[in-house]
N, C-alpha and C positions, 0 to 999 in steps of 0.2 A: 559299815558307813551310812550316816543319816544326811537325809536331805529334807530341808524345809523350804517350801516355795511360799513367798507371799505373792497372793494374787489381788492385792488391795482390799480397802475397806476393813473387815475383819476376816477375810477369806483367807485362811492358811491351811496349807496341804503339808503333810508331814509322811515322808517316805523312809521306810527301812526294810531291808531282808527282801526286796522285790515287791513289798506290799505298802500301801499308802492309806492315809484317811484324810479327809477334808472337813474343817470346821466352817460352818456358817457360809454355805457357797451363794455368793451374790455377785455373779458376773454380768449377766444380761442386762441389769440395770444399771451397771457401773460404766460409765464412759471411760474411766482411768484404767479398766481392766485390760490385760495384755493377751489374754486368753478367752475364747467361747466357752460357754458351759458345755457344748456339744463336743468339745474337744477335750473334756476332763476324763481321764482314767483313774479310778481310784476303787478302793476295796471296803470303804466305810463313810457314812457322813455323820458328824457329831453336829447337834444344834444347841446353841446356848439358849435361845428364846424365839418368841413366835413374831417378830417384828420383819417385814417384809425385806428388809435390807439386810436380812441374815439367813432367810430361808426361801428366798425368791427361785433358785434354781435347784432345790432340793428333789422335786418329783422328777424333773427331767433327767438328773444325773443318776438318781438311785435307779430308776428304771432301765436306763441305758447301759448301766452297769450291773445290773440284778444285785444290788449290794443293799444291807440294811442301814436304816436311819436310828441313830440312837439319840434320844431325847427324853423330856419329862414325859410322864404318862398321857397328859392332855394333847401335847403335841404329836407323840407317837400315834395316839389315837386317830389324830386328825390326818396324818398322813397314810395310816394303814387303811382308812376309808377311800383313800385315793388309789388302793392298790400296791402300796409300797410295803415292802418288809421293814418292820420296825422293831425297836427293842425300847420299852418304856423302863426308865429308872429314876431316880429321885436322889437329892440332895444328900450326900455322905455315902452313897453307894459307888461300887466300882465295877465297871464291865471289862471283861477279857475279851479282846478281840483276836488272840493268838498272837499276833506280831505286836500288840501294844496293849496297854490297859489304860482306862480311862475313867478318873474318878471326879464324880460331879461335886463340885464346890459351891458354896454360896456366892450370888452377886446380887446388888441392889439396884434395881431397874423395873420397868414395867414389861408386860409380856401380854400380847394380844393380836389378832388379825382383823384388820378393818376391811369389811365386806362392802364395796361401794355400792352395788346393786341394791342391797337391802337396807344401807344405812345403818348396818349393824356391826358389832364387835364380838369376836368368838374369843372367850378366854383362852389364853395360851400357856397356863401354867406358870409355877414359878421360874423365873431367870435363873441362870447358873453360868458357871465356868467350868473348866476341866482342867484337873492335873493328868497329864498324859506321860507315859512312861514307855520309851521304846529305845532300841538301839544303845542301851545303856545310859540313855539321858532321860532327865525330867524337864517337861516343858509344861508352862502354864498359859492358857488361854482364859483369861477371867471373865470373858464374854463383855457386854456392856453393863458398866456399873459405875457408881459414884464410890467415893471413898468411904470406907468403914474400917473400923479398928480391928477387926477380925483377920485382916490382910496380914497383919503381923504374925497371927497365929499360924495362918497358912505358911508363910516364910519359915516360921520356926519349927514347923513339922515335916516339911518338905525341903530337901536340898535342890533348889531350883536352879536348872542351868540356864534356862531361856525363858522369859516372861515376855508376853505381847501385852502392851499396856495401853489402852485406849487414852487419847490424848485432844480428842475433837472439842469438848467443852460442849454446852447445849443440850446434848442427849446423854452425855457421860461425863467422866472427869475431864476436866481442862488440865493444861499443862502442870499448875502449881499443885493441884490434887495428885496428879499421876507421878510427879517427883517424890511426893510422900509415899505414894502406894510402892514405887520402886524400891525406896529405902526400907519399907516393912517386908516387901517379898525377897529381899537379899539375893537375888539372881546374879548369876554369873555374867548375864548379857541380857538387856532390856532393849526391846524393839517397839516403838510406838506403832499404833494401828488407830484406825476409826477416826480418820482425819482427811480433809480436802475433798472427799467424795461430793459433798454438797456445800453451797456457800455459808451456811449457819456454823460449819465445823472446819473451816478454813484454818488451819496452823502451820507454824514452822517448825518441822520436825527436827531439823539439823539444829535450830535454836534449843530445843528440848533436849537434844543429846548433848549437847555443850554443857548445859545445866546438869544432866546426870553426871558429866565426867568431872565437873567442878566438885561434885560430892564424893568422888572416887567410885562411881558406878560406871561401869562399861555399857555404852549403848550404840547402837547402829540402826541407820535408817535404810530401809529396805522400799525399794520403787515396786510398784506392781509387775509381776513377771520375775523378780531377782530371787535368786536362789543361794541359800547358805548350805555350805556343805561341811559336816561335822564327823 
């Protein structure tokens, strides 16, 4: 049995065989989150890029659970300096967690850590997404991204069961581009993410799903705290 918990924004937890991983933990800064970062129990953290709304609770969760953080080399180095276990990898590579594999794939976005105190920005490495295989299913978390044509290649090379697709616009794809991405990914189920957390990314996820279904693509809206059992 596979369980997928949507914690809001881009935070997705995937559990299989008594183990789980969480992607882009952002809970303490998200008023819509249904769980506190302190309550998360998991076995690994995957990070797509370095923006605060994707890494905010990484250190807390990693140390509380004594687990590794998988990320690009620059972001892995940053968290290793904080005393966190890390695994640095890069686009095209695959890491075996034992209960799941995670292949890092391309995303088009920016990636950096804003340090308010010194008015400086730390380079956060290349942004990415992950193709996660566990429990007999293939799950795509594309990270924050705009539309790019190699999404079609990702869909052609991987039989994707579930794709989490950002729809918020402003910082990522908006609904129109996300519809095209969903067609290219050719996933059996598409779940919209990265919307409504902040005013600039306010979207109607139900309307997006209706447009998916008009194209013959199955979609589902998950509220923060909702669980898919597969």
